[in-house]
C-alpha positions as CSV (number, residue, x, y, z in Angstrom):
1,M,14.3,-7.4,-44.9
2,L,13.2,-3.7,-44.7
3,I,9.8,-3.3,-43.1
4,L,7.6,-0.4,-42.0
5,I,7.0,-0.3,-38.3
6,M,4.2,1.7,-36.5
7,Y,6.5,3.8,-34.4
8,K,6.2,7.3,-32.8
9,G,2.6,7.3,-33.8
10,M,3.3,7.1,-37.5
11,I,4.8,4.8,-40.1
12,D,8.6,5.3,-39.8
13,E,10.6,3.9,-42.7
14,G,14.0,2.4,-42.3
15,F,13.6,0.3,-39.2
16,Y,14.3,-3.4,-39.3
17,L,12.5,-5.7,-36.9
18,V,15.4,-7.6,-35.3
19,D,13.6,-9.7,-32.7
20,E,10.4,-9.8,-30.6
21,L,9.1,-11.4,-27.5
22,R,5.7,-12.0,-26.1
23,F,5.1,-13.3,-22.5
24,S,2.6,-13.3,-19.7
25,S,2.8,-10.6,-17.0
26,D,4.8,-12.7,-14.5
27,I,7.8,-10.9,-13.0
28,A,9.8,-14.1,-13.4
29,N,9.7,-13.5,-17.1
30,I,12.2,-10.6,-16.7
31,S,14.9,-13.3,-17.3
32,E,13.4,-13.9,-20.8
33,V,13.8,-10.2,-21.5
34,E,17.4,-10.3,-20.3
35,N,18.0,-13.2,-22.8
36,L,16.4,-11.2,-25.6
37,I,18.7,-8.3,-24.8
38,D,21.8,-10.6,-24.9
39,R,20.7,-12.0,-28.3
40,V,20.2,-8.6,-29.7
41,V,23.4,-7.2,-28.4
42,A,25.3,-10.1,-30.0
43,K,23.3,-10.0,-33.3
44,C,23.5,-6.2,-33.7
45,D,27.1,-5.7,-32.5
46,I,26.0,-3.2,-29.8
47,H,29.0,-1.6,-28.1
48,E,29.6,-2.9,-24.6
49,D,29.4,0.6,-23.1
50,V,25.7,0.7,-24.2
51,Y,24.9,-2.7,-22.7
52,G,24.4,-1.7,-19.1
53,N,22.1,1.2,-19.9
54,L,20.2,-0.9,-22.3
55,L,19.8,-3.8,-19.8
56,I,18.6,-1.6,-17.0
57,G,16.4,0.7,-19.1
58,V,14.6,-2.0,-20.9
59,T,14.1,-4.2,-17.8
60,E,12.6,-1.2,-16.0
61,A,10.2,-0.6,-18.9
62,V,9.2,-4.3,-18.8
63,N,8.9,-4.3,-15.1
64,N,6.6,-1.2,-15.3
65,A,4.5,-2.9,-18.0
66,I,4.1,-6.1,-15.9
67,V,3.4,-4.4,-12.5
68,H,1.8,-1.1,-13.3
69,G,0.4,-1.6,-16.8
70,N,-1.0,-5.2,-16.5
71,H,-1.2,-5.2,-12.7
72,S,0.7,-8.6,-12.7
73,D,-2.3,-10.2,-14.3
74,V,-0.7,-13.3,-15.9
75,S,-3.7,-13.5,-18.4
76,K,-2.4,-10.3,-19.9
77,E,0.7,-10.2,-22.1
78,V,3.6,-7.9,-22.5
79,F,5.0,-7.6,-26.1
80,V,8.6,-6.3,-26.8
81,E,9.7,-5.4,-30.3
82,V,13.4,-4.7,-31.1
83,L,14.0,-2.3,-34.0
84,D,17.3,-1.5,-35.7
85,K,18.0,1.6,-37.7
86,N,21.5,2.6,-38.8
87,T,23.3,3.6,-35.6
88,Q,20.4,3.1,-33.2
89,I,18.6,0.3,-31.6
90,C,15.0,0.7,-30.2
91,F,13.1,-1.5,-27.8
92,V,9.3,-0.9,-27.8
93,V,7.5,-2.4,-24.8
94,H,3.7,-2.8,-25.0
95,D,1.3,-3.7,-22.2
96,K,-2.5,-4.2,-22.1
97,G,-3.1,-1.5,-19.5
98,N,-4.8,1.9,-19.8
99,G,-1.6,3.9,-19.8
100,F,-0.7,6.7,-17.4
101,D,0.0,10.4,-17.2
102,F,3.7,10.3,-18.0
103,A,3.9,14.1,-18.3
104,H,3.2,14.6,-14.6
105,L,5.2,12.2,-12.6
106,P,6.6,13.1,-9.2
107,D,10.4,13.9,-9.2
108,P,12.0,10.9,-7.5
109,T,15.0,13.1,-6.6
110,A,12.8,15.5,-4.5
111,P,13.5,15.2,-0.8
112,E,10.0,14.0,0.0
113,N,10.4,11.1,-2.5
114,L,13.9,9.9,-1.7
115,E,12.7,7.3,0.9
116,K,9.8,5.9,-1.3
117,P,10.4,2.3,-2.5
118,S,9.1,3.0,-6.0
119,G,8.8,5.8,-8.6
120,R,12.2,5.7,-10.2
121,G,11.6,3.5,-13.3
122,V,10.7,6.3,-15.7
123,F,13.4,8.5,-14.3
124,L,16.0,5.7,-14.9
125,M,14.7,5.1,-18.4
126,R,14.9,8.8,-19.3
127,N,18.5,9.0,-18.0
128,L,19.8,5.7,-19.5
129,A,18.2,5.8,-23.0
130,D,19.1,8.4,-25.6
131,E,15.4,8.8,-26.3
132,V,12.3,7.7,-24.5
133,E,8.8,8.2,-26.0
134,F,5.5,7.1,-24.5
135,L,2.9,5.9,-27.0
136,N,-0.8,4.9,-26.8
137,G,-1.4,7.0,-23.7
138,G,1.5,5.4,-21.9
139,S,0.7,1.7,-22.5
140,S,3.7,1.5,-24.8
141,V,7.2,3.0,-24.4
142,A,10.0,3.2,-27.0
143,L,13.5,3.4,-25.7
144,T,16.1,4.3,-28.3
145,F,19.8,3.8,-27.7
146,N,22.7,4.9,-29.8
147,R,24.9,1.9,-30.6
148,A,28.2,3.6,-29.5
C-alpha cells in the first residue's frame, strides 16, 4: 500500500511504511531495535554489505534518542518508522526530547576529543548512512541507506 509519510519536513510521496516500533526509553530495548532491523533486512532484501552500516547507524540513533533525547526516562517512548522507496530504505527515529544543536557538534576526531567516552554517535551515523537528516529541531533523525 502506497502512503504519504511526513518526511524531511514535507509530505514525500512514494515511501512505503514497512514496519514500526514503539518502546520505552530503556537501553535494554536496543535488542528490540536489532530484531526490527533483522526483520526489515529479510523483508526488503537488503544487501548484506549494507547490514553492518544499517545496524550500527540505527542503533546509534536509538541510543541517542534514549539517553540524550529522553534522558533514559522510561515514561517517555522512542518511535522508529521504517520507510521503503525504490532502492533506498529509511529509518526515522523519534524521541520526546527538546532536540539539540546538530549543526555545531564538536569533532570527535579532534585531538582534544579522542579520549572522551562519548560524542561519536552522530559522527558514526553520518559516516555509515548515505543520508542523515535531523528533523523537529533534532528530536527526530532520518537515516537513509542505499540498498546495495
